[in-house]
N, C-alpha and C positions, 0 to 999 in steps of 0.2 A: 730910788730903783726900788721897786718891787721885786718883792721874789715870793711868787705864792707857790703854798704845799695843799692838795687834799689829802682829805680820808674818810675813811667811814663805810666804804662801800663793804662790798659783801654781799653773801648767797642767800636768798627770803623768798619763801613761797610768793604765791598770786594775794594778792587784800595785804602783803605783809605791809611793813614802814622799815624805812632808816634813813638819816641820817649823814647829808655831807658837808663839811667842813673844808671852805676855804680862810689859808690862813695866810697870812704875810709875813717870812718871815725875817725881814729885813723892812725896814721905814714903818707906814700906818697907810689906810686905806683910804683917808681924808677927803686926797682929788681921785680918786680911781673909781671907776662905776665896775659891778660887776658880773660878769653873765657866767650860765654857766650851758655847758652843749654835752653833744653825745654823738658817738660814733659807733656803730659797729660794723665789722670785717664789708668789706663788698658798698658801702653806702656809705655817699657825703655825712660829713659831722653836719651833725642838727643844731639850732637854737634851743635850748628848752628854757631859760627864764633870765630876766636882769634885774637889776637892782642899782639904782641912781648913787652916787656918792655921800651926796649929803642928806636931800628933803625924802626917802624914802620910794620912790619912783618906781613903780613895778611893771615886767610883761610879761610873758605864758606863754611858750606857742599852745594851740591849740588839743593838743591832744593832754596833757598835763592841766588846763584848767581845772580848779577845787580840787587835784590832787596834790601840787606842787606846791611848795611855800618855802619862794626865799623870805631873807632875814638879816640885818644884821647885827649880831648880838653885841659888837665893840666892835672901835677905830680899825682892830685889827681880823678880823671873823666876819665869815660869808658865814651863813647854814642855807641849806637847802635842806626843807623835809619834803620826803617823799611816801608819800601815803597811798592806802588801796596800788598796790601795784601792780603793774600788769605781764606777763610775755616778751612784749614789744617794749618795755624798758630796760628790755635789759643792755648794755652795754658801754664801753671806757666814760665815764664821766669827767670832761673836764673846769677847771673855771679858768677864767682870763680876766685881765685888768683893762682896764679901756679912761686914760685920761680925762680928768672928766672936773674940771676944776668950777668951771659955776654951777655943780651939782645938783643938776638934773637933767643929767645922759642914763638912756637904755638901750640896747638895743640886740637883737640878735643874729646881728650880722657875723660872719665869721672875722669878715676882714675890720673891723672898725678897732679890736680888741688889737694890742701894741706885745703884751707880755701872760703867756696863759705856762701851768702846770704842769706835771705829769701825765695825770688822771688815775681817775682809780675806776674798776670794775664793781660794774653794778650787774649783776643774774639774778633772774625770775625766773623758777623753775618751775615746774609741775610734779 
């Protein structure tokens, strides 16, 4: 079973960019769809983007379309590129894995995912 480790968070000004990484420290992601979620204190976790295991299907929350891009860089790593960041993008970003043996699934629903990383903080400040 994969284990996920996020990195790449930080503090940026509005309009800035960050690239978040979701890497597996065990095995590879060939049979796993990856989702990115974010959470701020007092609010529910929100699905941001997802990519299928092998056929490259992606989906995005309306709030990030045109600004965020998810892509699979290797068998072990999925990136989330965050551009044109806004203060409302602030939160802890988590990546999660959903078993996807046919390689064509994606989802922004938290309950579809079985494995979660520890999260990485993104802060967009004025």
